[in-house]
C-alpha positions, 0 to 999 in steps of 0.5 A: 327642196319641198319647203322652198318650192311651197314657200315660193308658190305661196309667196306668189299667190299659188295654191298648196295641194292636200298631199303637200300640206301632209308632207310639209306637216310631217317633215316639220314635226320630225325636224326635217324642215328648219324653223326659218323655212317654216317661218317664211312659209307661215308669213307667205300664208299670212299675207296671201291667205288660204282658201277653204280647201287649203284650210281643211287640208292644213287642219287634216295634215296637222291632225294626222301628224300625231295620234288622237285621244280615242274616247269612242268607248265612253258611254257619255257625251264628250264636249270641250270648250275653247277660247280664242284668248283674252285677258283675265279669261279664266272661264275654262278653270271654272267650266271644266269641273262644273260641266264634268260634275254634271255627267259630261266628259270634258277632255280639255286640252289647253295652251300656254300664254300667247302674245298679250293673253294668258294661258290656261296651262300656266294658270293651272300650274300655279296650283302646287304640284298640278301636272298638265303634262299627261300622256293620252293613257293617263288622260283617258283614265281621268276621263273614265273616273272624273269626266275631266282631264286638264292637259296640255298638248301631249307629244302624241297629238298633232305634232306639227301644231305646237311648233307652229304655234310657238313660231307664229307667236315669234314671227307676227303671224298669229292673226291669220284666220285660217292659221288660227282655225287650223291650229285650234281645230286640229287639236280639238278634233284629236280629242275625239269629241262629240261636240265643241263650244267656241268662245270667240273674243271681239274687241280691243283685247282680242286677237281679231278685234273686229266683229266681222273677222270673229264671225268669219273665224267662227264660221270657218271652225264650224265648217271644219267641225262639220267636215269631221262630224263634230258639231260646233257652236260659237259664242261671240263674247266681249274682250274690250275689257278684262274678264272678271277682276283678277289678271295674272296666273295665280290671281286668276286661279283664285278667282276661278276657285271663288267662282266655283264656290259661288263668289265669282264676279258677275261678268265671269259667271255670265260668260261661264253660264252661257258657254256651259249651257251650250255644252250641256245642250250639245251633250243633250243633257238638258232640254233648254237653256233654263234647265242648263242654268238651273243645273249649273247654279245648283252644282255651284250652290251645293258645293259639288262643282268645287268638290269636283275640282278638288278631286281633279286637282288631286288626281293630277298631282296637285294640292286639293287644299287650295280650293279651301285655302287659296293662300296656298297659291304663289304669293307676290312679295310686294302689293300696292293699291292703285288709286284714281288720279282724278274723279270721273267715269271709267271710260276704258280698261284696256286689256292689251295694255294690262296683258302686256303689263303682266308680261313686263312684270314677269307674268307672261312670255316674250319667248316660249322659253321664259320662266314665269312668275306666277304670282304677279298681276293685277286685281282691277275692281273699276269697271267701264262706266263706273264713277270714281272719286280722286284717290279712290282705290280702283286696282291692286298691283301684285309684284315680285319687287318694287321695280315690278310695282313701278312697272305695274303702276305705269301699266295701270295709268295707261290701261285705266282711262278716266273721262267726263263721260263713258260709252257703254262697253260691248255686250258680254255675249253678243252673237251665237253662231252655228251651222244654221247661221248667226243669231244676234243675242239680246243684251 
């Protein structure tokens, strides 16, 4: 009866008390509340909203529904980074080994693809043998020796959240700021962090396209961090076009490896370095962003970052040779170059269309039970503002069969828009949000 009463109350605009959130989260985690009732409750929350106290109580309830990764015994800062999701966003795969090799513990707990966006776990599992399904004890061991563990949400942590996460994706309740904030922060606070950096996406490919809603989400998560003595900084970054060139699981891992070897595309590196600098500043490892930039570029240019990634891969059961030879990654059976149908400026590369196209080719989920083809996707070399000639190669399609090539071709025809003129894209990193307020960054 608890779930029914709470559904009715929230449906009618009422408030849920902290003890009720705890009881609901615990009951759902152990299967005493069925999915259909939780789906109805989530829709009521989506439509009616949660106030500040309810969002805190939901976060706390999900956090306490499982165990935590107690890392207080480590003699080093513990900083993670989280992205609200995008297309082509492989920053975590670059950033984790990069920051870990600079002396910061990075307990990076990631998720799978959600909606039109890719998931870091799916990408990492393109590396043969790589195991993201680690226990908390195994994760602690990796953090002690390598400063890094690239893991999924274990069965021990925030037990109510993964079930709610999957249900939100299936019921159209993803784009709720309180539900997003509580889901992210319950997992991150369970990691025992001393600081957290958020990459909050804006633009047409983001879950929250509008700048104001992204700022609202960032501020809410910063407040939740303060409630738990975990300082949080957020950067607002662009997702009105894919990040980097590669879109698709194995293709993005290859691009991340190239980035760690100093060969990454400029936009990917700019966002990576901006987020990495915030991580190093929160860790108090550097005095300013200039020093942070120098330390990160040195780690990449000397090969330390790529070597550290090899050690992490080997420790998590993967084949470390992939860093030297990315052809070890899953390879698509069919490849076709996509050319410009006319001359003109690239006015848009629409990330939602690209993400949905990858899913249609088998590289994304329509249900959480779907098995992915990790090899499929696109490498899109045309960027908004580029001038292209008719017949010029602007992308490559990677598919498992000719049907996939045809599907990919249709996707790119709708996603890459050409025009006689083009407006400039959003700035890559536009705002910095902290407990002190919102700062507009120079373009």
